[in-house]
BAVEX-308444 format. One line per 3 residues: number of its first residue (from 1); their letters; for each residue z, y, x of C-alpha. Coordinates in steps of 0.1 Angstrom, whole numbers, plus 2048, in hexadecimal, padded with zeros to 3 digits. Each point is the difference from the previous one (the first is absolute). Layout:
! BAVEX-308444
NUM = a = Z:Y:X  ... .
END
This chain:
! BAVEX-308444
1 = mtp = 816:3E4:8D2  824:801:7F3  802:808:7DB .
4 = epl = 814:81E:7F6  823:7F8:7F4  805:800:7DA .
7 = hvl = 808:821:7F0  818:7FE:7E3  80A:81C:7E9 .
10 = ivd = 820:7FE:7EB  804:817:7E2  822:7FD:7F0 .
13 = dsa = 818:81B:7F3  81E:7ED:80F  807:807:825 .
16 = lmr = 814:7DF:801  7E3:7EC:7F2  7E8:810:819 .
19 = aml = 817:7F6:81C  803:7DC:7F3  7DB:7FC:7FC .
22 = rqs = 7FA:80E:823  819:7E8:80E  7F0:7E3:7EE .
25 = lqg = 7DE:807:80F  80C:800:825  7F3:7DD:805 .
28 = lga = 7DC:80C:7FA  800:819:81D  7F0:818:7E7 .
31 = rve = 800:826:802  815:809:7E1  802:822:7F0 .
34 = apa = 819:809:7E5  7FD:824:7F6  81C:80F:7EC .
37 = tld = 7E9:812:7E7  7E0:7F8:7ED  7EF:81D:812 .
40 = gar = 807:7EE:821  7F1:7E1:7F1  7E1:813:7F4 .
43 = eal = 7FB:80E:823  803:7DD:810  7E6:7F3:7E7 .
46 = glr = 7E8:81C:807  7FD:80C:7DD  7F3:821:80D .
49 = ggh = 7ED:7F5:81F  7EF:7E2:7F0  80B:7E7:81B .
52 = tdv = 81E:7EA:808  807:7E2:816  81D:7F3:7EA .
55 = dvl = 7FB:7DB:7FA  81A:7F9:7E6  814:816:7E8 .
58 = lld = 822:7F4:7F4  805:814:7E1  820:801:7EB .
61 = lvm = 7F6:7FA:7DC  81B:817:7F0  808:822:810 .
64 = pgt = 80D:820:7F1  7E6:81B:7F9  7DF:7F1:80A .
67 = dgl = 805:7DB:7FC  7EE:7E4:813  7E6:7FA:7E5 .
70 = tfl = 7F6:825:7FE  7FE:802:826  7EB:7E0:801 .
73 = rel = 7E7:80E:7E7  7FE:820:814  7F7:7EF:821 .
76 = rah = 7E7:7E8:7F0  7EC:81E:7F5  7F7:806:824 .
79 = ahl = 7E2:7EC:80E  80F:7FA:822  81F:7F0:7F0 .
82 = qdl = 7ED:7E7:7EB  804:7E4:81A  824:807:808 .
85 = svi = 818:7E3:7F7  81D:80B:7EB  820:7EB:7FC .
88 = mvt = 817:80B:7E5  825:7FD:807  812:7F9:7DF .
91 = alq = 822:7F6:7F3  802:7E0:7EC  804:812:7DF .
94 = edd = 7E0:814:806  7E9:7E1:7FF  7F3:80B:7DE .
97 = rld = 7EF:81E:810  7ED:7EC:81A  7E3:7FC:7E8 .
100 = eaf = 7FC:826:800  803:800:825  7E4:7E7:805 .
103 = aag = 7EA:812:7E7  806:820:814  7F4:7EF:820 .
106 = and = 81E:7EE:810  7F8:7E1:815  821:7EE:802 .
109 = yvt = 826:805:7FB  821:7F7:80F  822:801:7EE .
112 = kpv = 821:80F:80A  814:7F5:812  7E3:7FB:818 .
115 = rpt = 7FF:7E0:816  7F2:80A:822  7EC:7E0:805 .
118 = vlc = 7EF:805:7DE  7FA:825:806  7F1:7FA:823 .
121 = art = 7E9:7E4:7F3  7F3:814:7E3  7FD:820:815 .
124 = lha = 7EC:7ED:81A  7E9:7F1:7E6  7FB:822:7EF .
127 = arl = 7F8:810:822  7E5:7E6:807  7F1:806:7DE .
130 = tra = 7FF:826:806  7F0:7FC:822  7E6:7E7:7F3 .
133 = lra = 7F7:817:7E3  7FD:81E:817  7EB:7EC:819 .
136 = rre = 7E9:7F5:7E4  7FC:824:7F4  7F9:80C:823 .
139 = rea = 7E5:7E5:804  7F1:80A:7DF  800:825:80B .
142 = qle = 7F0:7F7:821  7E7:7EA:7ED  7F8:81D:7E9 .
145 = lmt = 7FB:818:81D  7EA:7E6:811  7EC:7FB:7E0 .
148 = asl = 7FC:825:7FC  7F5:803:824  7E7:7E4:7FD .
151 = rsl = 7F3:80F:7DF  7FB:821:811  7EF:7F0:81D .
154 = neq = 7E9:7EC:7E9  7F8:820:7ED  7F7:811:821 .
157 = lte = 7EB:7E2:80B  7EF:800:7DE  7FA:825:803 .
160 = lsv = 7F2:7FC:823  7EA:7E3:7F5  7EE:815:7E6 .
163 = tdg = 801:822:813  7E7:80C:81A  813:806:81F .
166 = ltg = 7EC:81E:80B  7FB:814:7E0  81E:7F5:7EB .
169 = ian = 7EB:7F8:7E2  7F8:7DE:7F1  7ED:7E8:816 .
172 = rra = 7E4:7E8:7F8  818:7E5:7F6  810:816:7E6 .
175 = fda = 7DF:80D:7F4  7F2:7DD:7FA  820:7F7:7EC .
178 = hld = 7FF:81F:7EB  7DA:7FC:7FA  805:7DC:7F4 .
181 = ral = 81C:80B:7E8  7EC:81E:7F3  7E1:7EA:7F9 .
184 = slh = 816:7E6:7EE  80F:81C:7EB  7DC:80C:7F8 .
187 = ars = 7F6:7DD:7F6  81E:7FD:7E8  801:823:7F1 .
190 = gls = 7DF:811:808  812:81B:813  7E7:814:816 .
193 = vtl = 804:7FC:825  7ED:817:819  7FD:7F9:825 .
196 = iml = 7F6:81A:81A  7F6:7F4:822  7FD:81B:81A .
199 = did = 7F8:803:825  806:81C:819  7DE:80D:80B .
202 = hfk = 7F6:7FD:825  822:7F2:809  7F3:7EE:81F .
205 = ryn = 7F4:822:80D  823:80E:7F9  810:7E5:815 .
208 = dtl = 7E6:803:81B  804:826:802  826:804:7FC .
211 = ghp = 80E:7DE:809  812:7E5:7EC  822:812:7FD .
214 = agd = 7EE:81D:7EF  7EE:7E7:7EB  821:7F1:7F5 .
217 = acl = 80D:822:7F7  7E1:807:7EC  805:7DF:7EC .
220 = qev = 824:80B:7F9  7F4:822:7F4  7E6:7F1:7E9 .
223 = aal = 818:7E7:7F2  819:81B:7F7  7E5:814:7EF .
226 = lrd = 7F4:7E2:7EC  824:7F9:7F5  803:824:7F4 .
229 = ctp = 7DF:7FC:7ED  80D:7E2:7ED  823:80A:7F4 .
232 = rrt = 804:7E8:7E3  818:7E4:805  7E5:7E8:7F3 .
235 = dlt = 7E7:80A:81B  7FE:7EE:821  7F5:80F:820 .
238 = ary = 7F9:7E7:81B  7F1:7FD:823  7E5:7E6:7FB .
241 = gge = 7F9:7FD:825  7F6:816:81E  7F5:821:7F2 .
244 = efa = 7FA:7F3:7DD  818:806:7E3  803:7F5:7DC .
247 = lll = 80D:812:7E1  808:7E9:7E2  804:813:7E0 .
250 = ldt = 80E:7EF:7E1  7F8:80B:7DC  7E4:816:80F .
253 = dlt = 7DC:801:7F6  7E2:80A:815  803:824:7F8 .
256 = ggl = 824:800:80B  7F7:7EE:820  7E5:81A:808 .
259 = tva = 81A:81C:7F9  816:7F0:81B  7E3:7FD:818 .
262 = rrv = 7F8:825:7FC  825:808:805  7FF:7ED:821 .
265 = isa = 7E0:811:80C  80E:822:7F6  821:7FA:811 .
268 = lte = 7EF:7F6:821  7E9:81E:7FE  81D:817:7FD .
271 = rrl = 814:7EE:81B  7E3:801:819  80F:7E8:819 .
274 = php = 7EC:806:820  7E5:7E6:808  7EB:80A:81F .
277 = ghp = 7E8:7E3:7FB  7F8:809:7DB  7E3:816:7F7 .
280 = lgy = 817:815:7EA  81B:802:81B  81C:7F1:7EA .
283 = vtv = 80A:7DF:7F1  7EE:7F4:7E1  7FF:7DF:7EC .
286 = slg = 7E7:7ED:7EC  80C:7F0:7E0  7F4:7E4:7E9 .
289 = vac = 80D:7FF:7DD  7FF:7E2:7E8  810:7F9:7DF .
292 = tel = 805:7E0:7ED  7F0:80F:7E2  7DE:800:811 .
295 = tge = 800:7E4:81A  7FA:7E3:7E9  7FC:7E0:814 .
298 = vpl = 801:813:821  822:7FE:811  812:822:800 .
301 = rea = 805:801:825  7DB:7F7:807  7F5:81B:7E8 .
304 = adq = 816:81A:811  7F3:7F5:822  7DC:803:7F4 .
307 = aly = 807:823:7F4  810:809:821  7E1:7F3:812 .
310 = rak = 7EA:817:7EC  817:81E:807  7FE:7F9:825 .
313 = hag = 7DA:7FD:800  7FC:81F:7EA  80F:817:81A .
316 = rng = 825:7FA:7FF  81B:818:7F4  7FB:7F6:7DC .
319 = afa = 807:7E7:7E6  7E9:7E8:7ED  809:7ED:7E1 .
322 = wth = 7F4:7DC:7FB  7EB:7FC:7E1  7E8:7E4:809 .
325 = pld = 7FB:7E6:81C  7ED:80D:81E  7E3:7E9:7FB .
328 = vpg = 7F6:810:7DF  7E3:818:808  807:824:7F7 .
331 = apd = 824:7F9:7F6  811:821:7F7  81F:80B:814 .
334 = vrp = 819:81A:7F5  80A:818:81C  81C:818:7F7 .
337 = ptp = 7FC:825:807  812:80A:81F  80C:822:80D .
340 = ags = 7E6:817:80F  7FA:7FA:824  80F:7DD:7FF .
343 = gad = 7E0:7F1:80E  7FE:7E7:7E4  7DA:805:7FC .
346 = qpp = 7F7:801:825  7E8:7E6:80D  80F:7E1:812 .
349 = t = 80C:804:823 .
END
């Protein structure tokens, strides 16, 4: 691919000097612009549009009105001109101002009368510098875009790895990680953690009667309802597996957990999602509630599972709180009051 010819911009108040500089640059085969006004130079440098392909600016140091230093400071204030190479054109007696010019952002200088070979050599070197800096900046910008794209992709992959694809809530992997962190926090600070394990009642009958697509829709409905029932940012609603869900509640005691359980039962009773295979005709859940305040040496998840087991065998559509291991004869259970007609006290089916 043939590189674009060099683009040189001359800014000088003298028409004769502009013509001499243009003549001196003929050997480079460059595209040379020499506007008669500073406004023309500003347009060529893209001060309004924010883009230019000028490779080198030959700038007269001393000009009437807006002199070269003032103009140099003006253009360096624009981000797209930071990499532009600027060669100051000076008279011999102006050398004492070169320090100011370099401080303002000049890259090189040539003195009048200009020697064509010197001007061409310095212009070519300056153009290469400009293009190298621009290429580096473009690579950096591309790298930033690629990095941002990869970061976004990684975030999406991370989100997918901890999200249940069907229901959109946390999956088992996310639940396990959150539970471990919650229990570590409890061990360090004594903060109460309550876990509710719940299961959709007679879900196999639901799938057998209505089909698996309807079963998937039912799981999505229940997941959305559970999420509504646990609105705090510290709460986690997760699909544990199949038709089983888990609610992890930080800084919540057993009473608070039972309140959430009753909220879930009440919401499902009001919703009355049709379930032809259920004795009540609508979807219900059984819940097991356990709190770190009471579980002692029994793992929290195991305690919640035992409470859920009791709820299932006590007739479903209700919640049991774990208070003692199952092998303790006559161990008391706490069953929250549920709305009238919920079926919580019906015999097992």
